[in-house]
N, C-alpha and C positions, 0 to 999 in steps of 0.2 A: 422611612425607617432607615436607618445609619448603616453603613455597609464599610468596614473595615476591611483593605485588601492587605495580605499579607505579601511579603517582595517575594514568598517562594510562586504563589499564584501569578502574581504578574509575569514572571520570569516561564512558567509552565503555560500559561495562557498563551505567552506571542508565538510559541510553537507550534499551537494550532492550526490546521488550514482554516483559510478565512471564512468557507460555510460553518463549518463548529463555532468557531468564533462570532458569528451571526446570530447562529442560532441561541448559544449563551447568552448574549444579548438581551435578547426576545426573551430567554426565561428568566433573566436577572430582571425583567422590567414587570413579568409577571409575579415573581418574589417579592418586590418591593411593594404590590398592592396585597397580596395575600401569599405569606410564605407556605401555608398548607391549601394551596388550590390544587384541584386534583390534576391538572396537566403537568405538573410538577413531581409526583409520585414522590413527595418527600416524607422521609423515613428516619428513625432513630436507628444510628449504627450499632453495633454487637462488638463483642471483642477488646482488643485493643483501642478500638475508635469509640469504645461505648459512650463517651462524653461526648458525642459529636453527632450532627444531625446530615443529611445528604438532601440532594435534588435531582433529577436526571435532565440532563442534556439532550441525550438521544439515549440510543441502549447501548452505547461505548461508552460514552461520558458522563460523570456526575461532578456535581460542586459539592464540597464537603465544609459545612460551617460550623458555628457552636454560638449559642445568645450569650451574650456577654451582659448586656443590660436590657431595661424594659424594650427598647427600641433600636437596639445596637446588633450585629452579627458580624463575626468576623469569620 
């Protein structure tokens, strides 16, 4: 799977505590293997973000993304 990182994501990621960054990296590995793995709790968003999906990093953090092509997300 190809993942495109937007500049906003990179900026926000750098501000996270190291432990959260490590957890996010582990979750990304799972996401690359199967975006709908139960451990990620992947879900479609609603409202103004209805075109996006998200998966959980932990109880307080999630990563929002959208499917752009067959094997690409951003």
